[in-house]
Steps between C-alpha positions, in 0.01 A plus 500: 500500500153626583254261657220406267147538630170357386178687566233247586129552511327493837339172400838343418656618826204377704510161329874457556486623860204275580688199364821597681309537827354153450852362437627682809225327697611165360859569609387598849296179509811300410693674777226405746507142378874479565458658844225247579718206387254400230571198285753556217260400220246761611766772505636397161154511346453855627846601373407362160173694501676827592765439238234434235315816598817709465581341165146564371522865606841531337363356177208743506731797553729376222206470260387851588857623451513344155166655401591848622862588574654267244268613220575862586875431497486321165289777349770744619773291336634345823541137394706426815163461667465159330826378657394636840167320488665174395738529795207558736311207346796268552515597868128445546519162325745349751 
């Protein structure tokens, strides 16, 4: 099976990469907090923030996928795309 690809605009890529870099910084901050023996509540709050940031980015990418790739698939008669997106949505919803 060939790997699917999605051509993104420069603006989309920059937005996603900027957000991922910010999340990466949050994760590094959490690592530092553990190394510094910070209080559990403080670490958990930062974990929650990083988790929320990842979930928000995932939701944005899913929405973009539905507006572009999924529409294209449906227009080409590939209704399996609906099942794929529902599977992805269920994973993101957990």
